[in-house]
Biopython code that builds the backbone (N, CA, C, O; Angstrom):
import numpy as np
from Bio.PDB.StructureBuilder import StructureBuilder

atoms = [
    (1, "MET", "N", (-1.720, 84.028, -1.133)),
    (1, "MET", "CA", (-1.661, 82.850, -0.414)),
    (1, "MET", "C", (-0.521, 82.918, 0.684)),
    (1, "MET", "O", (0.534, 83.507, 0.448)),
    (2, "PHE", "N", (-0.749, 82.353, 1.776)),
    (2, "PHE", "CA", (0.206, 82.283, 2.835)),
    (2, "PHE", "C", (1.333, 81.325, 2.524)),
    (2, "PHE", "O", (1.116, 80.338, 1.820)),
    (3, "SER", "N", (2.482, 81.572, 3.005)),
    (3, "SER", "CA", (3.648, 80.720, 2.773)),
    (3, "SER", "C", (3.379, 79.242, 3.061)),
    (3, "SER", "O", (3.685, 78.373, 2.245)),
    (4, "PHE", "N", (2.799, 78.972, 4.242)),
    (4, "PHE", "CA", (2.530, 77.556, 4.620)),
    (4, "PHE", "C", (1.525, 76.926, 3.609)),
    (4, "PHE", "O", (1.592, 75.720, 3.374)),
    (5, "GLU", "N", (0.627, 77.691, 3.026)),
    (5, "GLU", "CA", (-0.320, 77.152, 2.033)),
    (5, "GLU", "C", (0.514, 76.843, 0.763)),
    (5, "GLU", "O", (0.335, 75.758, 0.210)),
    (6, "THR", "N", (1.390, 77.703, 0.276)),
    (6, "THR", "CA", (2.156, 77.538, -0.827)),
    (6, "THR", "C", (3.032, 76.320, -0.617)),
    (6, "THR", "O", (3.105, 75.466, -1.502)),
    (7, "ASP", "N", (3.686, 76.210, 0.499)),
    (7, "ASP", "CA", (4.604, 75.106, 0.808)),
    (7, "ASP", "C", (3.857, 73.771, 0.758)),
    (7, "ASP", "O", (4.379, 72.769, 0.270)),
    (8, "SER", "N", (2.615, 73.780, 1.276)),
    (8, "SER", "CA", (1.798, 72.590, 1.343)),
    (8, "SER", "C", (1.436, 72.167, -0.098)),
    (8, "SER", "O", (1.474, 70.973, -0.398)),
    (9, "LEU", "N", (1.094, 73.089, -0.979)),
    (9, "LEU", "CA", (0.831, 72.814, -2.399)),
    (9, "LEU", "C", (2.024, 72.212, -3.056)),
    (9, "LEU", "O", (1.890, 71.252, -3.816)),
    (10, "LEU", "N", (3.157, 72.724, -2.800)),
    (10, "LEU", "CA", (4.438, 72.218, -3.425)),
    (10, "LEU", "C", (4.639, 70.856, -2.980)),
    (10, "LEU", "O", (4.929, 70.012, -3.827)),
    (11, "VAL", "N", (4.518, 70.511, -1.690)),
    (11, "VAL", "CA", (4.716, 69.226, -1.178)),
    (11, "VAL", "C", (3.704, 68.269, -1.845)),
    (11, "VAL", "O", (4.087, 67.199, -2.319)),
    (12, "ASP", "N", (2.443, 68.646, -1.881)),
    (12, "ASP", "CA", (1.433, 67.764, -2.517)),
    (12, "ASP", "C", (1.674, 67.527, -3.946)),
    (12, "ASP", "O", (1.423, 66.425, -4.435)),
    (13, "ASP", "N", (2.157, 68.520, -4.665)),
    (13, "ASP", "CA", (2.551, 68.337, -6.128)),
    (13, "ASP", "C", (3.719, 67.443, -6.320)),
    (13, "ASP", "O", (3.739, 66.637, -7.250)),
    (14, "ARG", "N", (4.708, 67.560, -5.456)),
    (14, "ARG", "CA", (5.842, 66.705, -5.443)),
    (14, "ARG", "C", (5.427, 65.218, -5.270)),
    (14, "ARG", "O", (5.852, 64.320, -5.997)),
    (15, "GLU", "N", (4.630, 65.057, -4.325)),
    (15, "GLU", "CA", (4.189, 63.729, -4.000)),
    (15, "GLU", "C", (3.232, 63.132, -5.052)),
    (15, "GLU", "O", (3.229, 61.918, -5.256)),
    (16, "ASP", "N", (2.409, 63.985, -5.730)),
    (16, "ASP", "CA", (1.602, 63.588, -6.839)),
    (16, "ASP", "C", (2.528, 63.117, -8.018)),
    (16, "ASP", "O", (2.314, 62.072, -8.632)),
    (17, "LEU", "N", (3.568, 63.961, -8.288)),
    (17, "LEU", "CA", (4.515, 63.609, -9.397)),
    (17, "LEU", "C", (5.143, 62.277, -9.120)),
    (17, "LEU", "O", (5.178, 61.403, -9.986)),
    (18, "ILE", "N", (5.615, 62.125, -7.976)),
    (18, "ILE", "CA", (6.306, 60.854, -7.572)),
    (18, "ILE", "C", (5.312, 59.701, -7.728)),
    (18, "ILE", "O", (5.682, 58.651, -8.254)),
    (19, "ALA", "N", (4.096, 59.859, -7.299)),
    (19, "ALA", "CA", (3.045, 58.779, -7.410)),
    (19, "ALA", "C", (2.791, 58.440, -8.833)),
    (19, "ALA", "O", (2.793, 57.257, -9.172)),
    (20, "VAL", "N", (2.562, 59.430, -9.728)),
    (20, "VAL", "CA", (2.368, 59.172, -11.117)),
    (20, "VAL", "C", (3.515, 58.464, -11.739)),
    (20, "VAL", "O", (3.349, 57.531, -12.525)),
    (21, "LEU", "N", (4.739, 58.936, -11.364)),
    (21, "LEU", "CA", (5.898, 58.265, -11.987)),
    (21, "LEU", "C", (5.980, 56.717, -11.544)),
    (21, "LEU", "O", (6.277, 55.823, -12.336)),
    (22, "ARG", "N", (5.699, 56.521, -10.268)),
    (22, "ARG", "CA", (5.725, 55.076, -9.772)),
    (22, "ARG", "C", (4.646, 54.257, -10.472)),
    (22, "ARG", "O", (4.874, 53.098, -10.816)),
    (23, "MET", "N", (3.486, 54.847, -10.683)),
    (23, "MET", "CA", (2.418, 54.087, -11.391)),
    (23, "MET", "C", (2.783, 53.830, -12.779)),
    (23, "MET", "O", (2.465, 52.747, -13.271)),
    (24, "ARG", "N", (3.446, 54.746, -13.508)),
    (24, "ARG", "CA", (3.739, 54.587, -14.848)),
    (24, "ARG", "C", (5.046, 53.737, -15.191)),
    (24, "ARG", "O", (5.126, 52.952, -16.136)),
    (25, "PHE", "N", (6.042, 54.016, -14.286)),
    (25, "PHE", "CA", (7.351, 53.455, -14.664)),
    (25, "PHE", "C", (7.955, 52.529, -13.502)),
    (25, "PHE", "O", (9.020, 51.940, -13.687)),
    (26, "GLY", "N", (7.272, 52.421, -12.348)),
    (26, "GLY", "CA", (7.774, 51.528, -11.356)),
    (26, "GLY", "C", (8.766, 52.151, -10.457)),
    (26, "GLY", "O", (8.524, 53.277, -10.021)),
    (27, "PHE", "N", (9.809, 51.568, -10.146)),
    (27, "PHE", "CA", (10.914, 51.995, -9.242)),
    (27, "PHE", "C", (11.411, 53.328, -9.700)),
    (27, "PHE", "O", (11.576, 53.530, -10.903)),
    (28, "LEU", "N", (11.670, 54.289, -8.766)),
    (28, "LEU", "CA", (12.326, 55.505, -9.089)),
    (28, "LEU", "C", (13.645, 55.607, -8.363)),
    (28, "LEU", "O", (13.746, 55.365, -7.160)),
    (29, "PRO", "N", (14.625, 55.963, -9.113)),
    (29, "PRO", "CA", (15.993, 56.158, -8.448)),
    (29, "PRO", "C", (15.968, 57.325, -7.454)),
    (29, "PRO", "O", (15.323, 58.349, -7.681)),
    (30, "GLY", "N", (16.683, 57.136, -6.360)),
    (30, "GLY", "CA", (16.752, 58.218, -5.382)),
    (30, "GLY", "C", (17.118, 59.586, -5.876)),
    (30, "GLY", "O", (16.633, 60.599, -5.372)),
    (31, "GLU", "N", (17.990, 59.609, -6.880)),
    (31, "GLU", "CA", (18.432, 61.039, -7.454)),
    (31, "GLU", "C", (17.248, 61.715, -8.143)),
    (31, "GLU", "O", (17.122, 62.939, -8.103)),
    (32, "ILE", "N", (16.395, 60.935, -8.765)),
    (32, "ILE", "CA", (15.229, 61.532, -9.321)),
    (32, "ILE", "C", (14.243, 62.099, -8.284)),
    (32, "ILE", "O", (13.662, 63.159, -8.514)),
    (33, "ILE", "N", (14.053, 61.434, -7.187)),
    (33, "ILE", "CA", (13.165, 61.926, -6.081)),
    (33, "ILE", "C", (13.830, 63.128, -5.490)),
    (33, "ILE", "O", (13.128, 64.079, -5.146)),
    (34, "GLU", "N", (15.169, 63.162, -5.341)),
    (34, "GLU", "CA", (15.889, 64.317, -4.838)),
    (34, "GLU", "C", (15.715, 65.527, -5.730)),
    (34, "GLU", "O", (15.513, 66.659, -5.291)),
    (35, "LYS", "N", (15.806, 65.214, -7.016)),
    (35, "LYS", "CA", (15.669, 66.378, -8.045)),
    (35, "LYS", "C", (14.269, 66.890, -7.961)),
    (35, "LYS", "O", (14.074, 68.102, -8.039)),
    (36, "ILE", "N", (13.269, 66.041, -7.805)),
    (36, "ILE", "CA", (11.858, 66.526, -7.699)),
    (36, "ILE", "C", (11.687, 67.368, -6.470)),
    (36, "ILE", "O", (11.010, 68.394, -6.537)),
    (37, "TYR", "N", (12.268, 66.990, -5.339)),
    (37, "TYR", "CA", (12.199, 67.806, -4.129)),
    (37, "TYR", "C", (12.985, 69.099, -4.159)),
    (37, "TYR", "O", (12.867, 69.946, -3.273)),
    (38, "GLU", "N", (13.778, 69.227, -5.184)),
    (38, "GLU", "CA", (14.531, 70.541, -5.284)),
    (38, "GLU", "C", (13.661, 71.569, -6.057)),
    (38, "GLU", "O", (13.955, 72.765, -6.042)),
    (39, "ILE", "N", (12.650, 71.118, -6.694)),
    (39, "ILE", "CA", (11.804, 71.989, -7.514)),
    (39, "ILE", "C", (10.919, 72.796, -6.579)),
    (39, "ILE", "O", (10.209, 72.254, -5.732)),
    (40, "ASN", "N", (10.988, 74.161, -6.769)),
    (40, "ASN", "CA", (10.207, 75.023, -5.868)),
    (40, "ASN", "C", (9.197, 75.866, -6.686)),
    (40, "ASN", "O", (8.589, 76.796, -6.157)),
    (41, "ASP", "N", (9.037, 75.540, -7.925)),
    (41, "ASP", "CA", (8.136, 76.311, -8.797)),
    (41, "ASP", "C", (6.836, 75.509, -9.064)),
    (41, "ASP", "O", (6.882, 74.423, -9.642)),
    (42, "TYR", "N", (5.773, 76.014, -8.671)),
    (42, "TYR", "CA", (4.430, 75.383, -8.790)),
    (42, "TYR", "C", (4.164, 75.031, -10.257)),
    (42, "TYR", "O", (3.697, 73.924, -10.523)),
    (43, "GLY", "N", (4.425, 75.880, -11.181)),
    (43, "GLY", "CA", (4.136, 75.711, -12.606)),
    (43, "GLY", "C", (4.950, 74.547, -13.107)),
    (43, "GLY", "O", (4.407, 73.687, -13.801)),
    (44, "THR", "N", (6.260, 74.475, -12.781)),
    (44, "THR", "CA", (7.161, 73.448, -13.191)),
    (44, "THR", "C", (6.656, 72.071, -12.718)),
    (44, "THR", "O", (6.721, 71.100, -13.473)),
    (45, "LEU", "N", (6.187, 71.987, -11.557)),
    (45, "LEU", "CA", (5.630, 70.720, -10.943)),
    (45, "LEU", "C", (4.444, 70.314, -11.680)),
    (45, "LEU", "O", (4.287, 69.127, -11.968)),
    (46, "GLN", "N", (3.512, 71.293, -12.043)),
    (46, "GLN", "CA", (2.328, 70.966, -12.788)),
    (46, "GLN", "C", (2.681, 70.418, -14.103)),
    (46, "GLN", "O", (2.101, 69.407, -14.499)),
    (47, "ARG", "N", (3.602, 71.007, -14.833)),
    (47, "ARG", "CA", (4.046, 70.585, -16.182)),
    (47, "ARG", "C", (4.595, 69.184, -16.110)),
    (47, "ARG", "O", (4.295, 68.339, -16.954)),
    (48, "LEU", "N", (5.409, 68.941, -15.090)),
    (48, "LEU", "CA", (6.068, 67.606, -14.914)),
    (48, "LEU", "C", (5.047, 66.553, -14.603)),
    (48, "LEU", "O", (5.219, 65.401, -15.001)),
    (49, "ILE", "N", (3.959, 66.911, -13.885)),
    (49, "ILE", "CA", (2.927, 65.914, -13.634)),
    (49, "ILE", "C", (2.200, 65.503, -15.032)),
    (49, "ILE", "O", (1.935, 64.335, -15.317)),
    (50, "LEU", "N", (1.940, 66.521, -15.792)),
    (50, "LEU", "CA", (1.422, 66.228, -17.049)),
    (50, "LEU", "C", (2.344, 65.402, -17.957)),
    (50, "LEU", "O", (1.905, 64.513, -18.686)),
    (51, "ALA", "N", (3.639, 65.734, -17.882)),
    (51, "ALA", "CA", (4.631, 65.007, -18.662)),
    (51, "ALA", "C", (4.747, 63.548, -18.230)),
    (51, "ALA", "O", (4.858, 62.632, -19.045)),
    (52, "ALA", "N", (4.716, 63.373, -16.889)),
    (52, "ALA", "CA", (4.827, 61.989, -16.314)),
    (52, "ALA", "C", (3.597, 61.140, -16.721)),
    (52, "ALA", "O", (3.726, 59.928, -16.892)),
    (53, "ALA", "N", (2.406, 61.764, -16.877)),
    (53, "ALA", "CA", (1.269, 60.994, -17.280)),
    (53, "ALA", "C", (1.125, 60.771, -18.685)),
    (53, "ALA", "O", (0.358, 59.904, -19.104)),
    (54, "ASN", "N", (1.857, 61.546, -19.496)),
    (54, "ASN", "CA", (1.692, 61.447, -20.965)),
    (54, "ASN", "C", (2.991, 61.053, -21.687)),
    (54, "ASN", "O", (2.924, 60.744, -22.877)),
    (55, "ALA", "N", (4.142, 61.044, -21.054)),
    (55, "ALA", "CA", (5.400, 60.694, -21.786)),
    (55, "ALA", "C", (5.275, 59.267, -22.323)),
    (55, "ALA", "O", (4.735, 58.384, -21.657)),
    (56, "ALA", "N", (5.775, 59.067, -23.516)),
    (56, "ALA", "CA", (5.694, 57.744, -24.149)),
    (56, "ALA", "C", (6.555, 56.772, -23.436)),
    (56, "ALA", "O", (6.264, 55.576, -23.423)),
    (57, "ASN", "N", (7.665, 57.271, -22.808)),
    (57, "ASN", "CA", (8.566, 56.301, -22.059)),
    (57, "ASN", "C", (9.407, 57.157, -21.054)),
    (57, "ASN", "O", (9.344, 58.386, -21.004)),
    (58, "TRP", "N", (10.184, 56.392, -20.275)),
    (58, "TRP", "CA", (10.907, 56.946, -19.123)),
    (58, "TRP", "C", (11.957, 58.021, -19.680)),
    (58, "TRP", "O", (12.111, 59.091, -19.092)),
    (59, "GLU", "N", (12.639, 57.708, -20.786)),
    (59, "GLU", "CA", (13.671, 58.568, -21.277)),
    (59, "GLU", "C", (13.143, 59.936, -21.635)),
    (59, "GLU", "O", (13.770, 60.970, -21.403)),
    (60, "ILE", "N", (11.906, 59.888, -22.236)),
    (60, "ILE", "CA", (11.272, 61.224, -22.628)),
    (60, "ILE", "C", (10.962, 62.042, -21.338)),
    (60, "ILE", "O", (11.209, 63.246, -21.281)),
    (61, "PHE", "N", (10.404, 61.335, -20.290)),
    (61, "PHE", "CA", (10.162, 62.100, -19.072)),
    (61, "PHE", "C", (11.459, 62.649, -18.516)),
    (61, "PHE", "O", (11.501, 63.782, -18.036)),
    (62, "GLN", "N", (12.487, 61.878, -18.575)),
    (62, "GLN", "CA", (13.838, 62.402, -17.988)),
    (62, "GLN", "C", (14.277, 63.612, -18.751)),
    (62, "GLN", "O", (14.753, 64.556, -18.121)),
    (63, "LYS", "N", (14.163, 63.666, -20.011)),
    (63, "LYS", "CA", (14.526, 64.837, -20.792)),
    (63, "LYS", "C", (13.690, 66.028, -20.350)),
    (63, "LYS", "O", (14.213, 67.134, -20.207)),
    (64, "GLU", "N", (12.468, 65.824, -20.143)),
    (64, "GLU", "CA", (11.551, 66.894, -19.617)),
    (64, "GLU", "C", (11.961, 67.335, -18.271)),
    (64, "GLU", "O", (11.978, 68.535, -17.997)),
    (65, "LEU", "N", (12.293, 66.420, -17.412)),
    (65, "LEU", "CA", (12.662, 66.718, -16.058)),
    (65, "LEU", "C", (13.931, 67.552, -16.080)),
    (65, "LEU", "O", (14.038, 68.482, -15.281)),
    (66, "HIS", "N", (14.867, 67.285, -16.917)),
    (66, "HIS", "CA", (16.196, 67.998, -17.000)),
    (66, "HIS", "C", (16.134, 69.238, -17.833)),
    (66, "HIS", "O", (17.101, 69.994, -17.919)),
    (67, "ALA", "N", (14.973, 69.453, -18.461)),
    (67, "ALA", "CA", (14.808, 70.644, -19.329)),
    (67, "ALA", "C", (14.672, 71.902, -18.494)),
    (67, "ALA", "O", (14.970, 73.003, -18.957)),
    (68, "GLY", "N", (14.206, 71.727, -17.228)),
    (68, "GLY", "CA", (14.113, 72.897, -16.312)),
    (68, "GLY", "C", (12.878, 73.731, -16.670)),
    (68, "GLY", "O", (11.929, 73.271, -17.304)),
    (69, "GLU", "N", (12.952, 74.949, -16.235)),
    (69, "GLU", "CA", (11.869, 75.828, -16.365)),
    (69, "GLU", "C", (11.764, 76.414, -17.820)),
    (69, "GLU", "O", (10.782, 77.105, -18.091)),
    (70, "GLU", "N", (12.668, 76.188, -18.709)),
    (70, "GLU", "CA", (12.688, 76.688, -20.078)),
    (70, "GLU", "C", (11.635, 75.915, -20.906)),
    (70, "GLU", "O", (11.084, 76.475, -21.854)),
    (71, "SER", "N", (11.347, 74.653, -20.571)),
    (71, "SER", "CA", (10.343, 73.904, -21.311)),
    (71, "SER", "C", (8.962, 74.308, -20.923)),
    (71, "SER", "O", (8.648, 74.466, -19.743)),
    (72, "PHE", "N", (8.117, 74.480, -21.940)),
    (72, "PHE", "CA", (6.796, 74.877, -21.612)),
    (72, "PHE", "C", (5.710, 74.178, -22.511)),
    (72, "PHE", "O", (4.523, 74.446, -22.321)),
    (73, "ARG", "N", (6.086, 73.302, -23.470)),
    (73, "ARG", "CA", (5.129, 72.716, -24.302)),
    (73, "ARG", "C", (5.334, 71.202, -24.283)),
    (73, "ARG", "O", (6.473, 70.737, -24.259)),
    (74, "LEU", "N", (4.241, 70.422, -24.292)),
    (74, "LEU", "CA", (4.253, 69.006, -24.352)),
    (74, "LEU", "C", (3.586, 68.663, -25.641)),
    (74, "LEU", "O", (2.362, 68.533, -25.681)),
    (75, "LEU", "N", (4.391, 68.500, -26.772)),
    (75, "LEU", "CA", (3.826, 68.281, -28.064)),
    (75, "LEU", "C", (4.323, 67.037, -28.697)),
    (75, "LEU", "O", (5.442, 66.608, -28.416)),
    (76, "GLY", "N", (3.482, 66.393, -29.603)),
    (76, "GLY", "CA", (3.954, 65.380, -30.549)),
    (76, "GLY", "C", (3.804, 63.977, -29.902)),
    (76, "GLY", "O", (3.276, 63.832, -28.800)),
    (77, "GLU", "N", (4.269, 63.008, -30.601)),
    (77, "GLU", "CA", (4.159, 61.617, -30.275)),
    (77, "GLU", "C", (5.020, 61.285, -28.998)),
    (77, "GLU", "O", (4.778, 60.261, -28.359)),
    (78, "GLU", "N", (5.982, 62.115, -28.641)),
    (78, "GLU", "CA", (6.718, 61.853, -27.443)),
    (78, "GLU", "C", (5.846, 61.915, -26.216)),
    (78, "GLU", "O", (6.175, 61.329, -25.184)),
    (79, "PHE", "N", (4.706, 62.641, -26.319)),
    (79, "PHE", "CA", (3.813, 62.717, -25.168)),
    (79, "PHE", "C", (2.465, 61.959, -25.475)),
    (79, "PHE", "O", (1.380, 62.397, -25.093)),
    (80, "ASN", "N", (2.598, 60.889, -26.129)),
    (80, "ASN", "CA", (1.468, 59.993, -26.351)),
    (80, "ASN", "C", (1.730, 58.750, -25.433)),
    (80, "ASN", "O", (2.575, 57.931, -25.794)),
    (81, "PRO", "N", (1.083, 58.584, -24.328)),
    (81, "PRO", "CA", (1.418, 57.492, -23.433)),
    (81, "PRO", "C", (1.342, 56.083, -24.046)),
    (81, "PRO", "O", (1.919, 55.145, -23.495)),
    (82, "ILE", "N", (0.659, 55.929, -25.146)),
    (82, "ILE", "CA", (0.661, 54.582, -25.719)),
    (82, "ILE", "C", (1.421, 54.457, -27.046)),
    (82, "ILE", "O", (1.266, 53.499, -27.804)),
    (83, "ALA", "N", (2.275, 55.510, -27.287)),
    (83, "ALA", "CA", (3.019, 55.482, -28.558)),
    (83, "ALA", "C", (3.940, 54.257, -28.680)),
    (83, "ALA", "O", (3.997, 53.655, -29.752)),
    (84, "ASP", "N", (4.689, 53.856, -27.577)),
    (84, "ASP", "CA", (5.531, 52.726, -27.683)),
    (84, "ASP", "C", (4.725, 51.418, -27.930)),
    (84, "ASP", "O", (5.257, 50.528, -28.593)),
    (85, "SER", "N", (3.568, 51.268, -27.471)),
    (85, "SER", "CA", (2.798, 50.061, -27.652)),
    (85, "SER", "C", (2.274, 49.967, -29.070)),
    (85, "SER", "O", (1.987, 48.873, -29.556)),
    (86, "LEU", "N", (2.144, 51.135, -29.757)),
    (86, "LEU", "CA", (1.673, 51.151, -31.135)),
    (86, "LEU", "C", (2.714, 50.955, -32.126)),
    (86, "LEU", "O", (2.369, 50.743, -33.289)),
    (87, "LYS", "N", (3.978, 51.001, -31.809)),
    (87, "LYS", "CA", (5.037, 50.890, -32.735)),
    (87, "LYS", "C", (4.956, 49.416, -33.432)),
    (87, "LYS", "O", (4.772, 48.385, -32.784)),
    (88, "GLY", "N", (5.104, 49.465, -34.710)),
    (88, "GLY", "CA", (5.093, 48.244, -35.558)),
    (88, "GLY", "C", (3.745, 47.748, -35.907)),
    (88, "GLY", "O", (3.622, 46.736, -36.597)),
    (89, "ARG", "N", (2.691, 48.434, -35.447)),
    (89, "ARG", "CA", (1.312, 48.085, -35.809)),
    (89, "ARG", "C", (0.885, 48.829, -37.090)),
    (89, "ARG", "O", (1.403, 49.895, -37.421)),
    (90, "ASP", "N", (-0.020, 48.256, -37.746)),
    (90, "ASP", "CA", (-0.602, 48.863, -38.989)),
    (90, "ASP", "C", (-1.472, 50.059, -38.609)),
    (90, "ASP", "O", (-2.285, 49.983, -37.688)),
    (91, "ASP", "N", (-1.280, 51.209, -39.362)),
    (91, "ASP", "CA", (-2.247, 52.255, -39.113)),
    (91, "ASP", "C", (-3.487, 52.079, -39.903)),
    (91, "ASP", "O", (-3.683, 51.033, -40.521)),
    (92, "ILE", "N", (-4.336, 53.062, -39.907)),
    (92, "ILE", "CA", (-5.609, 52.987, -40.590)),
    (92, "ILE", "C", (-5.476, 52.628, -42.058)),
    (92, "ILE", "O", (-6.285, 51.883, -42.610)),
    (93, "ASN", "N", (-4.450, 53.168, -42.672)),
    (93, "ASN", "CA", (-4.267, 52.931, -44.100)),
    (93, "ASN", "C", (-3.489, 51.707, -44.449)),
    (93, "ASN", "O", (-3.178, 51.480, -45.618)),
    (94, "GLY", "N", (-3.163, 50.908, -43.463)),
    (94, "GLY", "CA", (-2.415, 49.687, -43.614)),
    (94, "GLY", "C", (-0.887, 49.807, -43.704)),
    (94, "GLY", "O", (-0.187, 48.823, -43.940)),
    (95, "ALA", "N", (-0.372, 51.077, -43.505)),
    (95, "ALA", "CA", (1.076, 51.277, -43.480)),
    (95, "ALA", "C", (1.600, 51.008, -42.146)),
    (95, "ALA", "O", (0.924, 51.213, -41.138)),
    (96, "LYS", "N", (2.848, 50.532, -42.117)),
    (96, "LYS", "CA", (3.430, 50.238, -40.751)),
    (96, "LYS", "C", (3.877, 51.610, -40.099)),
    (96, "LYS", "O", (4.416, 52.506, -40.748)),
    (97, "THR", "N", (3.601, 51.677, -38.771)),
    (97, "THR", "CA", (4.044, 52.862, -38.034)),
    (97, "THR", "C", (5.466, 52.562, -37.552)),
    (97, "THR", "O", (5.904, 51.419, -37.425)),
    (98, "LYS", "N", (6.137, 53.659, -37.300)),
    (98, "LYS", "CA", (7.594, 53.546, -36.854)),
    (98, "LYS", "C", (7.671, 53.223, -35.390)),
    (98, "LYS", "O", (8.766, 53.091, -34.843)),
]
sb = StructureBuilder()
sb.init_structure("model")
sb.init_model(0)
sb.init_chain("A")
sb.init_seg("    ")
for serial, (resi, resn, name, xyz) in enumerate(atoms, 1):
    if name == "N":
        sb.init_residue(resn, " ", resi, " ")
    sb.init_atom(name, np.array(xyz, "f"), 0.0, 1.0, " ", f" {name:<3s}", serial, name[0])
structure = sb.get_structure()
């Protein structure tokens, strides 16, 4: 791929990430937008888009954002986008969830 194509894909992914974050969490601090624009790795941006769409809350997404390129798996209830809304409800067996 040519450099301008790669640069265009990075810009698109950054904008997609920001859009998903705004849809999920509302207002974004300027320092978060700056940090997103410092990311130059296509794979990292793709992972963060998935994290933004699936993180249970803002704090979990921030941990993922600051994890850097070392993070590579999105596992567990931390990445269940409805986990916070299910807290305190009865599960299938009638037991309270945490």
